[in-house]
Structure formats: structure tokens, C-alpha cells
LOLONU-671651 format. One record per residue (C-alpha): x, y, z; residue number from 1. Coordinates in Angstrom, 2 decimals, m for minus. Layout:
<recs>
X	Y	Z	resi
X	Y	Z	NUM .
...
</recs>
This chain:
<recs>
X	Y	Z	resi
m6.40	m40.35	m7.55	1 .
m3.88	m37.86	m6.14	2 .
m5.65	m34.62	m5.22	3 .
m2.87	m32.52	m6.80	4 .
m3.43	m34.17	m10.18	5 .
m7.13	m33.27	m10.03	6 .
m6.45	m29.54	m9.68	7 .
m7.35	m27.34	m12.61	8 .
m4.31	m26.04	m14.48	9 .
m3.48	m22.34	m14.59	10 .
m1.00	m20.34	m16.66	11 .
1.19	m17.32	m16.00	12 .
2.67	m15.22	m18.81	13 .
5.01	m12.32	m18.15	14 .
5.34	m9.26	m20.34	15 .
8.75	m10.36	m21.64	16 .
7.51	m13.84	m22.60	17 .
8.47	m15.92	m19.56	18 .
5.80	m18.61	m19.15	19 .
4.76	m20.87	m16.27	20 .
2.21	m23.61	m15.74	21 .
0.74	m24.36	m12.32	22 .
m2.65	m25.06	m10.78	23 .
m5.57	m22.72	m10.19	24 .
m6.25	m21.18	m6.80	25 .
m9.15	m18.89	m5.94	26 .
m11.58	m17.94	m8.69	27 .
m11.42	m19.64	m12.07	28 .
m10.81	m16.85	m14.57	29 .
m8.27	m14.47	m16.08	30 .
m6.57	m11.41	m14.59	31 .
m3.83	m8.94	m15.45	32 .
m1.72	m6.46	m13.50	33 .
1.77	m5.37	m12.60	34 .
3.88	m8.03	m10.88	35 .
5.20	m7.27	m7.43	36 .
6.49	m9.40	m4.57	37 .
6.16	m9.23	m0.79	38 .
8.78	m10.78	1.50	39 .
6.66	m10.98	4.68	40 .
6.42	m14.46	6.22	41 .
3.05	m13.76	7.84	42 .
0.20	m11.28	7.44	43 .
m1.03	m12.37	4.02	44 .
m4.63	m11.35	4.75	45 .
m3.59	m7.81	5.71	46 .
m1.48	m7.63	2.56	47 .
m4.26	m8.87	0.26	48 .
m6.73	m6.33	1.67	49 .
m4.33	m3.36	1.52	50 .
m5.76	m0.96	m1.12	51 .
m2.21	0.04	m2.12	52 .
m2.00	m3.27	m4.01	53 .
m4.89	m2.40	m6.31	54 .
m3.95	m3.17	m9.92	55 .
m1.11	m5.52	m8.99	56 .
m0.51	m9.26	m9.14	57 .
1.21	m10.26	m5.93	58 .
3.94	m12.88	m5.59	59 .
4.27	m14.25	m2.06	60 .
7.90	m15.18	m1.48	61 .
7.20	m17.32	1.59	62 .
6.82	m20.97	0.54	63 .
3.56	m21.79	2.39	64 .
0.51	m19.52	2.09	65 .
m2.96	m20.14	3.55	66 .
m2.10	m22.38	6.50	67 .
m3.75	m20.15	9.14	68 .
m6.85	m19.18	7.17	69 .
m8.72	m15.87	7.31	70 .
m9.69	m13.91	10.43	71 .
m12.39	m11.24	10.78	72 .
m10.07	m8.84	12.61	73 .
m7.30	m8.92	10.02	74 .
m8.95	m6.99	7.20	75 .
m7.25	m3.73	6.18	76 .
m10.20	m2.74	3.97	77 .
m13.61	m4.15	3.11	78 .
m12.29	m6.72	0.61	79 .
m9.22	m8.10	m1.17	80 .
m7.61	m5.47	m3.43	81 .
m4.92	m7.42	m5.26	82 .
m5.51	m8.22	m8.94	83 .
m4.10	m11.73	m8.70	84 .
m1.96	m14.04	m6.56	85 .
1.08	m16.22	m7.24	86 .
2.32	m18.74	m4.64	87 .
4.59	m21.75	m4.34	88 .
2.65	m24.02	m1.96	89 .
m0.99	m23.15	m1.33	90 .
m2.84	m24.59	1.67	91 .
m6.57	m25.13	1.29	92 .
m6.68	m26.37	4.89	93 .
m6.09	m24.13	7.91	94 .
m5.29	m24.81	11.55	95 .
m6.31	m21.63	13.47	96 .
m9.41	m22.05	15.64	97 .
m10.54	m18.43	15.24	98 .
m10.28	m18.42	11.44	99 .
m13.65	m18.03	9.71	100 .
m12.77	m19.58	6.35	101 .
m9.94	m20.95	4.24	102 .
m7.82	m18.64	2.12	103 .
m9.09	m20.41	m1.00	104 .
m12.68	m19.63	0.00	105 .
m11.69	m16.02	0.74	106 .
m10.11	m15.63	m2.70	107 .
m13.19	m17.06	m4.40	108 .
m15.53	m14.77	m2.46	109 .
m13.36	m11.82	m3.49	110 .
m13.10	m12.90	m7.16	111 .
m9.31	m13.18	m7.01	112 .
m7.67	m15.35	m9.67	113 .
m4.43	m17.04	m8.68	114 .
m1.85	m19.67	m9.54	115 .
0.03	m22.09	m7.29	116 .
2.81	m24.66	m7.64	117 .
5.12	m22.37	m9.60	118 .
8.75	m21.48	m8.89	119 .
8.26	m18.17	m7.08	120 .
11.99	m17.79	m6.43	121 .
12.65	m17.91	m10.16	122 .
9.91	m15.35	m10.88	123 .
11.11	m12.97	m8.17	124 .
14.73	m13.29	m9.27	125 .
13.64	m12.60	m12.84	126 .
11.76	m9.39	m12.09	127 .
14.46	m8.25	m9.67	128 .
16.86	m8.41	m12.60	129 .
14.52	m7.19	m15.32	130 .
12.37	m4.77	m13.31	131 .
8.66	m4.60	m12.57	132 .
6.47	m5.72	m15.47	133 .
2.90	m6.71	m16.26	134 .
1.64	m10.28	m16.35	135 .
m1.50	m12.31	m16.98	136 .
m2.82	m15.30	m14.99	137 .
m5.51	m17.53	m16.44	138 .
m7.22	m20.76	m15.46	139 .
m9.57	m20.61	m18.47	140 .
m7.36	m19.54	m21.42	141 .
m4.75	m22.10	m22.46	142 .
m3.48	m20.62	m25.74	143 .
m0.28	m18.65	m25.26	144 .
m0.97	m16.30	m28.16	145 .
m4.39	m15.49	m26.72	146 .
m2.82	m14.81	m23.34	147 .
m0.36	m12.47	m25.02	148 .
m3.23	m10.57	m26.61	149 .
m4.94	m10.19	m23.24	150 .
m1.69	m9.02	m21.64	151 .
m1.23	m6.30	m24.26	152 .
m4.45	m4.63	m23.08	153 .
m3.03	m4.14	m19.57	154 .
m1.75	m0.55	m19.12	155 .
1.58	0.19	m17.41	156 .
1.42	1.35	m13.80	157 .
3.28	4.54	m14.61	158 .
0.71	7.25	m15.35	159 .
m2.23	5.41	m13.74	160 .
m4.49	7.25	m11.28	161 .
m5.95	4.53	m9.06	162 .
m6.77	6.13	m5.73	163 .
m10.24	7.21	m6.80	164 .
m11.00	3.53	m7.57	165 .
m10.40	2.38	m3.98	166 .
m11.27	5.49	m1.97	167 .
m14.55	5.89	m0.10	168 .
m17.32	7.43	m2.19	169 .
m18.89	9.22	0.78	170 .
m17.35	10.79	3.90	171 .
m17.59	8.72	7.08	172 .
m16.49	8.96	10.71	173 .
m14.10	6.77	12.71	174 .
m13.49	6.97	16.44	175 .
m15.25	8.62	19.37	176 .
m16.94	12.01	18.78	177 .
m15.81	13.28	22.18	178 .
m12.12	12.60	21.44	179 .
m9.86	15.63	21.99	180 .
m8.58	15.91	18.41	181 .
m10.46	16.13	15.13	182 .
m8.57	14.98	12.03	183 .
m9.62	15.26	8.39	184 .
m8.35	12.20	6.52	185 .
m7.86	12.20	2.76	186 .
m8.60	8.60	1.79	187 .
m6.34	7.65	m1.10	188 .
m6.67	3.95	m0.28	189 .
m6.36	3.93	3.49	190 .
m5.68	0.90	5.68	191 .
m7.95	0.27	8.66	192 .
m5.08	0.05	11.13	193 .
m3.98	3.60	10.28	194 .
m7.40	4.84	11.37	195 .
m7.20	2.68	14.49	196 .
m3.73	4.00	15.39	197 .
m5.03	7.57	15.24	198 .
m8.29	6.81	17.04	199 .
m6.44	5.06	19.90	200 .
m4.47	8.25	20.42	201 .
m7.50	10.42	20.89	202 .
m8.49	11.37	17.35	203 .
m12.00	11.60	15.97	204 .
m11.64	11.14	12.22	205 .
m13.70	12.23	9.27	206 .
m12.58	10.28	6.23	207 .
m13.05	12.04	2.88	208 .
m13.00	10.72	m0.72	209 .
m9.73	11.07	m2.62	210 .
m10.89	13.95	m4.79	211 .
m12.22	16.08	m1.93	212 .
m11.14	19.72	m1.94	213 .
m9.34	21.50	0.86	214 .
m12.52	23.42	1.59	215 .
m14.39	20.16	2.12	216 .
m11.69	18.84	4.46	217 .
m11.62	22.16	6.32	218 .
m15.38	22.05	6.90	219 .
m14.79	19.50	9.68	220 .
m12.83	22.23	11.55	221 .
m9.97	19.77	12.16	222 .
m6.95	20.12	14.40	223 .
m4.90	18.30	11.78	224 .
m4.93	16.67	8.36	225 .
m3.82	13.19	7.32	226 .
m2.82	11.91	3.84	227 .
m3.16	8.16	3.45	228 .
m1.42	5.42	1.55	229 .
m2.86	4.26	m1.76	230 .
m2.18	2.77	m5.21	231 .
m1.04	4.20	m8.52	232 .
1.25	6.94	m9.79	233 .
1.32	10.05	m7.57	234 .
2.28	12.19	m10.58	235 .
m1.14	11.36	m12.07	236 .
m2.93	13.01	m9.13	237 .
m2.79	16.80	m9.63	238 .
m6.11	17.11	m7.79	239 .
m4.55	15.76	m4.59	240 .
m1.36	17.81	m4.98	241 .
m3.48	20.97	m5.14	242 .
m5.31	19.96	m1.95	243 .
m2.00	19.34	m0.15	244 .
m0.68	22.76	m1.21	245 .
m3.74	24.43	0.28	246 .
m3.38	22.48	3.53	247 .
0.22	23.69	3.81	248 .
m0.82	27.27	3.03	249 .
m3.29	26.98	5.91	250 .
m0.31	25.88	8.07	251 .
m2.13	23.21	10.04	252 .
m0.50	19.98	11.27	253 .
m0.17	17.55	8.37	254 .
1.01	13.92	8.36	255 .
1.34	11.69	5.29	256 .
2.13	8.01	4.82	257 .
3.36	6.28	1.63	258 .
1.36	7.82	m1.25	259 .
0.64	10.71	1.11	260 .
4.41	11.15	1.47	261 .
4.87	11.30	m2.29	262 .
2.06	13.85	m2.65	263 .
3.61	16.06	0.02	264 .
6.88	15.97	m1.91	265 .
5.12	16.88	m5.17	266 .
3.35	19.76	m3.41	267 .
6.81	21.05	m2.42	268 .
8.08	20.90	m6.00	269 .
9.95	17.59	m5.59	270 .
9.41	14.93	m8.25	271 .
8.57	11.25	m7.97	272 .
9.68	8.27	m10.07	273 .
8.71	4.68	m10.87	274 .
11.05	2.33	m9.05	275 .
12.84	m0.50	m10.86	276 .
11.37	m2.73	m8.17	277 .
9.33	m1.49	m5.25	278 .
9.81	m2.09	m1.54	279 .
7.27	m4.55	m0.13	280 .
7.74	m6.50	3.06	281 .
7.97	m6.23	6.84	282 .
11.73	m6.09	7.41	283 .
13.10	m2.98	5.67	284 .
15.73	m1.09	7.71	285 .
15.28	2.68	7.90	286 .
17.49	5.23	9.66	287 .
15.94	8.19	11.44	288 .
18.41	10.98	10.67	289 .
17.02	13.16	13.46	290 .
17.74	10.62	16.20	291 .
20.35	8.37	14.60	292 .
18.22	5.33	15.42	293 .
17.52	2.46	13.02	294 .
14.03	1.00	12.83	295 .
12.67	m2.05	11.02	296 .
9.69	m1.07	8.92	297 .
6.77	m2.42	6.94	298 .
6.74	m1.13	3.36	299 .
4.60	m1.28	0.23	300 .
5.40	1.15	m2.56	301 .
6.43	1.07	m6.22	302 .
7.10	4.80	m6.58	303 .
9.59	6.97	m4.73	304 .
10.69	10.55	m4.19	305 .
13.62	11.78	m6.32	306 .
16.55	12.03	m3.92	307 .
18.48	14.67	m5.85	308 .
15.47	16.96	m5.95	309 .
14.81	16.55	m2.24	310 .
18.41	17.42	m1.38	311 .
18.33	20.45	m3.70	312 .
15.05	21.76	m2.32	313 .
15.30	24.75	0.05	314 .
11.92	23.82	1.56	315 .
12.35	20.12	2.39	316 .
14.45	18.33	5.01	317 .
15.24	14.60	4.75	318 .
14.37	12.83	8.01	319 .
14.60	9.12	7.12	320 .
16.57	7.04	4.61	321 .
16.38	3.40	3.56	322 .
19.54	1.56	4.63	323 .
19.28	m0.93	1.76	324 .
19.39	1.57	m1.12	325 .
19.59	5.05	0.48	326 .
16.21	6.03	m0.95	327 .
14.22	8.77	0.75	328 .
11.93	7.42	3.49	329 .
10.86	10.58	5.30	330 .
10.71	14.37	4.93	331 .
9.69	17.49	6.83	332 .
8.73	20.81	5.31	333 .
10.71	23.80	6.58	334 .
8.70	26.39	8.50	335 .
5.55	24.26	8.19	336 .
3.90	21.72	10.48	337 .
4.06	19.05	7.78	338 .
5.93	15.75	7.63	339 .
5.62	12.35	5.98	340 .
7.18	8.90	5.71	341 .
7.38	6.45	2.83	342 .
7.04	3.37	5.03	343 .
4.05	2.15	7.07	344 .
4.32	2.98	10.79	345 .
0.95	1.29	11.44	346 .
2.55	m2.03	10.32	347 .
m0.20	m4.67	10.04	348 .
1.66	m6.73	9.17	349 .
5.06	m5.77	10.45	350 .
7.04	m4.42	13.42	351 .
5.87	m1.63	15.72	352 .
9.15	0.32	15.72	353 .
7.55	3.37	14.08	354 .
4.44	3.91	16.20	355 .
6.13	7.05	17.56	356 .
5.27	8.88	14.36	357 .
1.59	8.88	15.35	358 .
2.55	10.25	18.76	359 .
4.47	13.06	17.07	360 .
1.36	13.97	15.09	361 .
m0.65	14.18	18.32	362 .
2.03	16.37	19.92	363 .
2.05	18.63	16.89	364 .
m1.73	19.09	17.05	365 .
m1.58	19.75	20.80	366 .
1.12	22.39	20.40	367 .
m0.80	24.01	17.58	368 .
m3.99	24.06	19.65	369 .
m2.17	25.68	22.58	370 .
m0.69	28.29	20.22	371 .
m4.10	29.09	18.72	372 .
m5.98	29.32	22.00	373 .
</recs>
């Protein structure tokens, strides 16, 4: 019998009633979350383990997923963080010698429910036109009305505080203790390669839970502070905004990425908003307004900074813009040693065009240390 016929069926129901039937991949079960899509052709393991995807069902737009398996060195956190997975063609076999297991095995070990053999182009086109929405995937519930009932229990992403669900519960260290720079990292859902990029540049990092106070971060006596990426609505995180304000009052070097960028904006009195569709992929063009250069960036965000409020702010300078939609991609705070970007300079996956932003953070800490001493 054909192996495709033997596969267990799975069902996908979108919030507006669009319905698909495919076959089950990963764990047999039921899951809900907000639909989003990523346009990267490679790097699926890094994407699945990125904590910024917590609470979201991911659609992979590339037609073949799983063909190179799972590698020990390509984790961006300790486990998969997506709520569910949707693919066109799913490969249970893999061809890379250094892979430790198949993607199907990885999904099962991480309790990720997914669906394959569906028209991903149709789904992506639909949510591009209709906007981000919730969905349910199930390989155990077949009744459409029951699926609808399950879907109605899934909260909207707007208003959700999720960072505390993926952040470390206890502080930990990363890097070499004898490194020249100490950095306090606020873990809002940080990726491993961000820590590695800082450590490779001479930083010894103490990583703190999302709800840590400024006083706790300051206890490390750092040369600088870092605000990480992470999931959820930044406007639902007043605790973090208060911490960022105190860091700026202390006037120490401060660098934020993605959610950290949004929190820096909120701390400066600039609002954020839920995007019609987020930016997720490894090929987004961004212009550096300070240099005039264009860079290709890796991105993963469903919220943004309100452009009109940034431009009206006397305290914030726009440094980067997205060349696809002119959205704000980077800011600096006037008369403060604080800056942030919406995209992911650490890539993983993605291009390395933006590594210079880590070098700028090192230079800022060095200049501040010379000024102090």
C-alpha cells in the first residue's frame, strides 16, 4: 500500500472558517495559536527553536521541509517553541551525515503537532489578504464544530504577555569570566546565537529572568545592558518598560533587539501596534539611514513601533527603515547611550550583514569605560 495513504489525517481550521485536510506530522494531538509564515528556504530548526515564535502556528513557505534533519549545533533555545507547524511537503528522511535525528522525530520529542500536504501558498495568500488570525490543527478531532469550539478558546495575540513563559527562571552565565566586558542580559526569550555573538566579542554575560528589576541587573556591575528578542505584545509588559527606563536613567550602554527594540520605544513614550502581518524571513531589505547602506536582514516580529510617534518624538532618532513597507527598523535615544533594531543582526538563520551592530555595542561600552575611568 502507498505510504502516503497510510498516513493519519490531520485538519486545519482558520478563525474565519477556512478549512483544510492533510496528514499528521509530529505529535498526534491538537494545538492552537496565531498563524504566521516564514519565507526562509533553510534554517527551519533555528526557526522552530526561536522563543519569539511561542504561541504561534508556523507556516513554512518553502515547499520541502525536513530533508536535512536536525543538528545539535542548530538549536536557538533548549527546545522547539512553536505551537504548531504547517508544511507542503514533509520529509521524514534526511540526508545530512551530521544530523542526529529526523525532523519528524524532533517534533514528536518536542510535542509539536503539525499538518502536511496542504496548499501553503493558498493559506499564506489568504492571511496576507485577511491579516494574522488564530487557527487550530488536530490529528485527533475530526468534527469541524468541535474544532471551532476549541479554536474559540485561543486568545488573540494582542494583549498577551508571553516573555515570562519562555524566559529563564534563574540567572545564569554565558562566556568567559575573564572577558573584558560584563553585560547584564534581560532574557525576554533570547536566542542562543545572540549570546554567542556577544561572547565572541569579549563579553561575559549574566542572563536574568524577564521580570528582573534594574537593581538586580545592576548587581552584576555591568559595562552594558542588553534587551533580547521574545514573544507576545510589548504593550503588555509594563514591568520590562519600567526596567528599561531605569537603565536609561542610569545612562549606561544599552542595546535592544526585536522585542527589546519595542520596549525601548515604549520607555521613550513611543507606542507599538499589532501588524496586519508580521515580518518573518531571512531576506528583508533594511536601509541604514546613518550610512545610506542597504542590508539584507533576518526578521521575526508581529508587532512594530508606531512610525508617526517616533517621528514626533523629541527624544528618538530613526536609524533604520524597512524598504518593503517603510516601517521603523532601528532607533537611537538622543543624549543617551541607547539604541535598538527591530531585525535580528545575529541571523541564525539569515545573512550576516548586520553583525556590525554588536561591534557598535562593544565600542560604546569601551568609550563609556574610558570616560568613567
